[in-house]
VEXPAMAR-48487 format. One record per residue (C-alpha): residue in one letter; chain; x, z, y. Coordinates in pm, 1 decimal. Example, Ala and Ser with C-alpha at 12.3 -4.5 7.8 and 13.67 -1.06 7.14 Angstrom:
2
(node a; A; (1230.0; 780.0; -450.0));
(node s; A; (1367.0; 714.0; -106.0));
//
This chain:
279
(node m; A; (28656.0; -12331.1; 10872.9));
(node t; A; (28772.0; -12116.2; 10590.0));
(node t; A; (29075.2; -12182.6; 10363.1));
(node s; A; (28832.5; -12294.5; 10087.1));
(node e; A; (28710.0; -12547.9; 10321.0));
(node i; A; (29054.8; -12636.4; 10426.8));
(node a; A; (29136.1; -12697.5; 10067.6));
(node l; A; (28844.2; -12933.3; 10031.1));
(node l; A; (28941.0; -13123.0; 10357.9));
(node l; A; (29287.3; -13197.1; 10215.3));
(node q; A; (29146.6; -13306.2; 9889.3));
(node a; A; (28896.9; -13567.9; 10069.4));
(node r; A; (29190.3; -13685.0; 10265.0));
(node g; A; (29380.6; -13730.4; 9958.2));
(node f; A; (29668.6; -13513.5; 10067.2));
(node r; A; (29965.9; -13482.7; 9845.4));
(node f; A; (30185.5; -13159.6; 9851.8));
(node s; A; (30562.2; -13258.8; 9904.0));
(node k; A; (30810.5; -13030.1; 9715.3));
(node t; A; (31068.6; -13174.9; 9937.1));
(node l; A; (30911.0; -13031.9; 10234.4));
(node g; A; (30838.8; -12714.1; 10067.0));
(node q; A; (30461.4; -12741.5; 10104.1));
(node n; A; (30285.8; -12437.8; 9960.9));
(node f; A; (30012.1; -12333.2; 10169.9));
(node l; A; (29883.1; -11963.9; 10192.8));
(node m; A; (29551.5; -11960.1; 10121.4));
(node d; A; (29455.6; -11617.5; 10078.0));
(node e; A; (29228.9; -11484.5; 10386.1));
(node e; A; (29296.0; -11113.6; 10338.2));
(node v; A; (29677.5; -11178.5; 10312.7));
(node l; A; (29661.5; -11422.7; 10615.5));
(node e; A; (29500.9; -11149.9; 10820.7));
(node k; A; (29739.6; -10904.4; 10732.3));
(node i; A; (30035.4; -11110.7; 10832.0));
(node v; A; (29888.6; -11166.2; 11168.1));
(node q; A; (29831.3; -10780.8; 11194.7));
(node a; A; (30206.2; -10722.8; 11086.6));
(node a; A; (30320.3; -10970.4; 11352.5));
(node d; A; (30137.6; -10785.3; 11629.7));
(node v; A; (30086.6; -11070.4; 11835.2));
(node q; A; (29801.4; -10954.9; 12035.9));
(node g; A; (29781.1; -11134.0; 12369.4));
(node k; A; (30133.8; -11281.6; 12310.1));
(node n; A; (30287.9; -11610.6; 12319.4));
(node v; A; (30345.6; -11750.0; 11969.3));
(node l; A; (30554.8; -12025.4; 11796.4));
(node e; A; (30459.8; -12129.0; 11431.8));
(node i; A; (30692.2; -12335.8; 11243.5));
(node g; A; (30544.4; -12520.4; 10965.6));
(node a; A; (30190.6; -12523.4; 11062.2));
(node g; A; (30077.1; -12695.8; 10734.1));
(node a; A; (29676.8; -12728.0; 10752.2));
(node g; A; (29634.4; -12447.7; 10985.8));
(node c; A; (29562.8; -12165.4; 10748.8));
(node l; A; (29789.8; -11926.8; 10967.9));
(node t; A; (29733.2; -12109.0; 11285.7));
(node r; A; (29359.5; -11994.4; 11294.5));
(node p; A; (29395.6; -11633.5; 11254.0));
(node l; A; (29680.6; -11650.5; 11525.7));
(node a; A; (29494.6; -11828.8; 11771.7));
(node r; A; (29218.1; -11573.8; 11746.6));
(node t; A; (29471.1; -11313.1; 11837.2));
(node a; A; (29756.6; -11464.5; 12057.5));
(node s; A; (29735.0; -11573.6; 12410.5));
(node k; A; (29891.7; -11937.0; 12326.0));
(node v; A; (30006.1; -12080.3; 11997.8));
(node l; A; (30251.8; -12378.3; 11968.3));
(node a; A; (30208.4; -12506.6; 11607.6));
(node v; A; (30485.7; -12725.0; 11496.8));
(node e; A; (30455.4; -12940.2; 11203.9));
(node i; A; (30672.6; -13196.5; 11044.5));
(node a; A; (30421.1; -13399.8; 10834.0));
(node s; A; (30231.5; -13658.9; 11039.6));
(node q; A; (29957.8; -13668.9; 10789.2));
(node l; A; (29884.2; -13317.3; 10837.9));
(node v; A; (29800.9; -13375.3; 11223.9));
(node p; A; (29456.5; -13482.8; 11185.6));
(node v; A; (29384.3; -13209.6; 10938.2));
(node l; A; (29519.9; -12951.8; 11208.8));
(node e; A; (29329.7; -13121.8; 11486.3));
(node t; A; (29012.2; -13065.2; 11258.0));
(node v; A; (29087.0; -12731.1; 11147.6));
(node l; A; (29166.9; -12605.7; 11490.7));
(node q; A; (28926.6; -12780.0; 11707.4));
(node p; A; (28734.5; -12467.8; 11819.5));
(node y; A; (29075.0; -12315.8; 11960.0));
(node k; A; (29161.7; -12429.5; 12311.4));
(node n; A; (29474.7; -12200.7; 12310.3));
(node v; A; (29654.4; -12410.9; 12042.6));
(node r; A; (29914.1; -12701.8; 12097.8));
(node i; A; (29989.3; -12915.3; 11793.1));
(node l; A; (30330.7; -13079.8; 11797.6));
(node q; A; (30444.8; -13324.0; 11527.0));
(node a; A; (30804.9; -13281.3; 11484.0));
(node d; A; (31102.5; -13166.9; 11287.3));
(node a; A; (31181.7; -12814.6; 11384.8));
(node l; A; (31547.8; -12834.1; 11281.9));
(node r; A; (31581.0; -13124.8; 11536.9));
(node l; A; (31403.7; -12958.2; 11822.4));
(node d; A; (31525.6; -12770.0; 12123.0));
(node i; A; (31321.5; -12473.8; 12059.0));
(node g; A; (31441.8; -12277.5; 12350.8));
(node g; A; (31372.2; -12540.6; 12606.3));
(node l; A; (31038.1; -12657.6; 12422.8));
(node c; A; (30907.7; -12283.0; 12438.2));
(node a; A; (31020.4; -12225.3; 12782.6));
(node e; A; (30816.9; -12538.7; 12895.7));
(node a; A; (30522.1; -12407.3; 12680.6));
(node f; A; (30516.0; -12025.6; 12760.3));
(node g; A; (30745.9; -11978.6; 13039.2));
(node g; A; (30870.8; -11668.6; 12914.6));
(node p; A; (30923.9; -11444.4; 12603.5));
(node f; A; (30739.2; -11530.1; 12293.6));
(node s; A; (30712.6; -11446.6; 11926.7));
(node v; A; (30731.5; -11627.3; 11587.2));
(node c; A; (30507.4; -11625.2; 11319.9));
(node a; A; (30519.2; -11873.5; 11027.7));
(node n; A; (30525.3; -11962.2; 10659.0));
(node l; A; (30874.7; -12094.4; 10654.7));
(node p; A; (30978.5; -12352.5; 10377.2));
(node y; A; (31284.0; -12202.3; 10181.8));
(node g; A; (31495.1; -12487.9; 10243.5));
(node i; A; (31530.4; -12438.4; 10636.0));
(node t; A; (31498.5; -12059.9; 10624.3));
(node t; A; (31883.7; -12008.0; 10723.7));
(node p; A; (31904.2; -12272.2; 11019.7));
(node i; A; (31577.3; -12181.0; 11165.9));
(node l; A; (31627.2; -11810.9; 11163.7));
(node t; A; (31986.2; -11860.7; 11296.9));
(node a; A; (31843.7; -12079.9; 11600.0));
(node l; A; (31588.2; -11815.9; 11669.9));
(node f; A; (31842.7; -11527.8; 11667.7));
(node r; A; (32028.4; -11716.9; 11950.3));
(node l; A; (31735.1; -11710.9; 12170.3));
(node e; A; (31702.9; -11402.3; 12401.9));
(node e; A; (31333.5; -11499.9; 12467.3));
(node v; A; (31245.4; -11442.3; 12104.1));
(node e; A; (31106.2; -11086.9; 12089.3));
(node s; A; (30982.5; -11060.7; 11747.4));
(node i; A; (30992.4; -11293.1; 11429.1));
(node c; A; (30740.6; -11247.8; 11130.8));
(node v; A; (30791.5; -11496.5; 10869.1));
(node l; A; (30647.5; -11544.9; 10500.2));
(node l; A; (30942.7; -11629.2; 10270.5));
(node q; A; (31075.8; -11674.6; 9925.0));
(node k; A; (31187.6; -11313.3; 9792.0));
(node e; A; (31528.8; -11475.1; 9771.0));
(node a; A; (31529.3; -11560.3; 10123.5));
(node v; A; (31437.4; -11197.1; 10236.4));
(node e; A; (31693.6; -11056.5; 10027.0));
(node r; A; (31973.8; -11276.1; 10202.3));
(node v; A; (31829.1; -11182.8; 10533.2));
(node l; A; (31852.0; -10802.3; 10450.1));
(node a; A; (32154.0; -10837.9; 10234.0));
(node a; A; (32409.4; -10507.2; 10247.6));
(node p; A; (32790.3; -10525.5; 10256.5));
(node g; A; (32933.9; -10569.4; 9910.2));
(node g; A; (32642.7; -10797.3; 9768.0));
(node k; A; (32682.2; -11188.9; 9711.4));
(node e; A; (32414.1; -11244.0; 9945.4));
(node y; A; (32576.3; -11086.4; 10234.8));
(node g; A; (32686.8; -11344.3; 10503.9));
(node p; A; (32656.8; -11414.9; 10863.0));
(node l; A; (32302.2; -11452.3; 10873.3));
(node a; A; (32258.5; -11074.1; 10754.3));
(node i; A; (32518.6; -10960.8; 10988.8));
(node l; A; (32361.4; -11122.0; 11281.7));
(node r; A; (32030.0; -10969.4; 11182.2));
(node r; A; (32167.2; -10631.8; 11170.2));
(node q; A; (32320.7; -10678.1; 11514.3));
(node l; A; (31995.4; -10820.8; 11696.0));
(node f; A; (31698.4; -10722.0; 11490.8));
(node e; A; (31536.0; -10417.3; 11330.0));
(node a; A; (31371.1; -10528.3; 10997.0));
(node e; A; (31076.5; -10419.0; 10772.5));
(node v; A; (30895.4; -10587.5; 10473.5));
(node p; A; (30522.3; -10498.4; 10505.9));
(node l; A; (30401.0; -10716.7; 10252.9));
(node r; A; (30479.3; -10894.6; 9917.9));
(node v; A; (30256.4; -11199.5; 9833.7));
(node p; A; (30214.0; -11318.0; 9464.3));
(node p; A; (30216.5; -11688.3; 9363.2));
(node h; A; (29835.5; -11709.1; 9325.3));
(node c; A; (29781.7; -11681.6; 9681.8));
(node f; A; (29926.3; -12035.8; 9759.9));
(node l; A; (29818.7; -12393.2; 9705.9));
(node p; A; (29993.6; -12498.8; 9503.0));
(node e; A; (30133.8; -12207.8; 9319.9));
(node p; A; (30511.2; -12159.8; 9375.3));
(node h; A; (30733.8; -12062.5; 9081.5));
(node v; A; (30863.8; -11771.0; 9293.7));
(node d; A; (30727.3; -11447.8; 9474.3));
(node s; A; (30710.7; -11433.8; 9838.1));
(node a; A; (30744.1; -11161.6; 10079.4));
(node v; A; (30655.8; -11104.0; 10458.0));
(node l; A; (30976.5; -11017.0; 10666.4));
(node c; A; (30916.5; -10870.1; 11026.0));
(node l; A; (31210.6; -10869.4; 11279.3));
(node r; A; (31190.1; -10693.9; 11610.1));
(node r; A; (31464.2; -10732.4; 11859.2));
(node k; A; (31669.1; -10435.8; 11932.7));
(node r; A; (31928.0; -10594.2; 12154.6));
(node t; A; (32062.7; -10923.9; 12287.2));
(node m; A; (32397.8; -11087.0; 12323.4));
(node e; A; (32518.8; -11298.8; 12586.5));
(node a; A; (32483.1; -11685.2; 12482.3));
(node g; A; (32862.3; -11727.1; 12489.4));
(node e; A; (32934.1; -11395.7; 12344.7));
(node l; A; (32713.8; -11463.8; 12052.3));
(node a; A; (32850.8; -11795.1; 11989.1));
(node a; A; (33187.5; -11663.8; 11953.4));
(node f; A; (33083.1; -11386.7; 11713.8));
(node e; A; (32923.8; -11654.8; 11525.6));
(node r; A; (33210.5; -11871.9; 11481.4));
(node l; A; (33438.3; -11553.0; 11389.3));
(node l; A; (33165.1; -11479.9; 11130.9));
(node q; A; (33187.4; -11836.6; 10979.9));
(node g; A; (33567.2; -11818.7; 10969.2));
(node c; A; (33575.0; -11486.1; 10776.7));
(node f; A; (33326.6; -11626.6; 10507.3));
(node a; A; (33465.1; -11953.0; 10500.3));
(node m; A; (33596.5; -11916.8; 10144.4));
(node r; A; (33407.4; -11607.3; 10011.2));
(node r; A; (33674.4; -11515.6; 9750.0));
(node k; A; (33956.7; -11570.7; 9996.1));
(node t; A; (34103.3; -11262.0; 10208.8));
(node l; A; (34005.4; -11231.3; 10546.5));
(node l; A; (34371.6; -11286.3; 10626.9));
(node n; A; (34374.4; -11623.7; 10441.3));
(node n; A; (34050.7; -11718.4; 10600.4));
(node l; A; (34145.7; -11619.4; 10956.0));
(node s; A; (34479.8; -11790.9; 10916.7));
(node q; A; (34286.9; -12101.3; 10940.3));
(node l; A; (34194.2; -12030.9; 11303.7));
(node r; A; (34498.7; -11848.7; 11421.7));
(node p; A; (34849.1; -11857.0; 11332.1));
(node r; A; (34889.3; -11620.6; 11038.9));
(node q; A; (35110.3; -11347.4; 11180.4));
(node e; A; (34858.2; -11336.2; 11468.7));
(node a; A; (34553.1; -11309.8; 11249.1));
(node q; A; (34735.6; -11044.7; 11052.7));
(node s; A; (34811.4; -10849.3; 11373.9));
(node i; A; (34453.5; -10866.4; 11510.4));
(node l; A; (34316.2; -10734.3; 11174.4));
(node e; A; (34546.4; -10438.8; 11174.9));
(node a; A; (34460.2; -10376.9; 11531.3));
(node a; A; (34101.5; -10358.8; 11439.2));
(node d; A; (34193.6; -10108.0; 11157.1));
(node i; A; (34080.5; -10380.0; 10898.9));
(node d; A; (34301.3; -10440.9; 10583.0));
(node p; A; (34419.2; -10790.6; 10594.3));
(node s; A; (34352.6; -10834.3; 10203.2));
(node a; A; (33994.7; -10722.9; 10224.1));
(node r; A; (33724.6; -10994.6; 10173.8));
(node a; A; (33458.2; -11047.2; 10435.3));
(node e; A; (33184.9; -10925.2; 10207.0));
(node a; A; (33304.3; -10584.0; 10223.2));
(node l; A; (33311.5; -10521.2; 10594.2));
(node s; A; (33029.2; -10344.0; 10760.7));
(node l; A; (32853.2; -10452.8; 11107.6));
(node e; A; (33061.3; -10226.0; 11292.5));
(node d; A; (33373.9; -10350.5; 11128.3));
(node f; A; (33294.1; -10701.8; 11222.4));
(node l; A; (33199.7; -10582.4; 11593.3));
(node r; A; (33533.8; -10409.6; 11614.0));
(node l; A; (33719.9; -10733.2; 11472.8));
(node n; A; (33524.1; -10919.9; 11730.6));
(node r; A; (33653.9; -10702.5; 12011.2));
(node q; A; (34004.9; -10730.6; 11911.2));
(node w; A; (33986.9; -11103.2; 11842.1));
(node k; A; (33834.4; -11181.3; 12190.0));
(node k; A; (34112.3; -10920.5; 12359.5));
(node n; A; (34367.0; -11109.4; 12183.9));
(node s; A; (34236.1; -11431.7; 12294.2));
(node t; A; (34228.7; -11326.2; 12672.7));
(node a; A; (34584.8; -11184.3; 12625.6));
(node l; A; (34702.7; -11561.1; 12540.9));
(node v; A; (34522.3; -11715.3; 12843.5));
//
């Protein structure tokens, strides 16, 4: 079934696109194939979040070993079942990805490492990517995002988009943007430009260590316009927070957005060391 036939199927079923769910389906066959090529999922297990009408699921199924296609909209499940009927390596799950135990679900479905390939709705980009970053089993992530979301993930120190998500990405994944996608490739057309972001895991962090690093980052960025000392004083006594910052060779009057990944890692080591000393 082609994307044109999928569009006709949606029309015949009286499907109405939801702005709330960020439903803009990529319909360009050439772009869909390029995304799957960029994802490099030949013979791999793949999680797709936001399967929509199955436009991306089809080429994924032709390439991957197994595909777990998650879709929140119940009215799209019959469409997916029709579109994906020829593919026996696809499992369709109607669920809200934000409420899923993705790690447990994929362990049951795949029993090992997996990749992610998806056209992610803008509204869930940060929580979904953060959840995926926490899973050591995720080998790679290839997602179609609004341009602003890509910029947030790739943000460099000093920029207004720079924050915990960008820092975690820098620590855990290499990144590239192999493809930009104009609005006319979607149905309906969004009012923004989109791009494909591919992330390849370069290292892992033990779950407890990563969780502690996340908490520290959230504390540092709690109030962006406040200094690190003021923010971290909400987590530790002010004098202690100042001593930790100075021991990590970080100016207590600096703001979080000015720090590099290396600065945060150094601060994290000193924060952890100080916590251990207090036990």
